[in-house]
C-alpha positions as CSV (number, residue, x, y, z in Angstrom):
1,M,25.5,-3.0,20.6
2,P,26.7,0.1,21.0
3,W,24.1,2.5,23.3
4,Y,23.4,4.4,20.5
5,I,22.3,2.5,18.6
6,W,19.8,1.3,20.9
7,L,18.4,4.7,21.1
8,V,18.5,5.0,17.6
9,I,16.9,2.3,17.1
10,A,13.8,3.7,20.1
11,A,14.2,6.5,18.3
12,A,12.9,5.0,15.2
13,L,10.3,2.7,17.1
14,G,9.3,5.8,18.7
15,S,8.7,7.7,15.7
16,I,6.9,4.5,13.4
17,V,4.6,4.2,16.4
18,G,3.8,7.9,17.5
19,S,2.8,8.5,13.6
20,L,0.7,6.0,13.7
21,L,-1.1,7.1,16.3
22,L,-0.9,10.6,15.5
23,L,-3.1,9.2,12.0
24,R,-5.7,7.4,14.1
25,D,-6.5,10.1,16.5
26,T,-6.8,12.2,13.3
27,A,-8.7,10.2,11.2
28,H,-12.3,11.1,10.6
29,K,-15.5,9.5,8.9
30,M,-16.5,11.0,5.9
31,P,-20.4,11.3,5.9
32,I,-21.7,10.0,3.2
33,D,-24.9,11.1,1.9
34,P,-27.6,8.0,1.6
35,D,-28.9,8.8,-2.0
36,A,-24.8,8.5,-3.2
37,L,-24.1,5.7,-1.1
38,E,-27.5,4.1,-2.8
39,R,-26.0,5.0,-6.0
40,M,-22.9,3.1,-5.2
41,K,-24.9,0.2,-4.3
42,A,-26.3,0.1,-7.3
43,R,-23.1,0.7,-9.5
44,N,-21.2,-1.5,-7.6
45,A,-24.3,-4.4,-8.2
46,E,-24.2,-3.8,-12.0
47,L,-20.0,-3.5,-12.6
48,D,-20.6,-7.3,-10.3
49,A,-22.9,-8.4,-12.6
50,A,-21.1,-7.2,-16.0
51,E,-17.6,-8.9,-14.4
52,R,-19.7,-11.8,-13.8
53,K,-21.2,-11.9,-16.9
54,D,-17.7,-11.5,-18.8
55,H,-16.1,-14.2,-17.2
56,D,-18.5,-16.8,-17.4
C-alpha cells in the first residue's frame, strides 16, 4: 500500500483513540441525592414486580 494510505489509517486510529481518551477524562459521576436513590430503587422494585406478575 502507498505511504499516504498508512498515514490516513494512522490518523483515523489516532482520532478514535484520542476521542475515547477525551471522553474518559471528561466523564464525571452524577451526584445522586440519597432520597432520590431510594425512590429509584423502590420504583425499580415496583416495576420488576409488575413485570413478573404480567409475565406469569
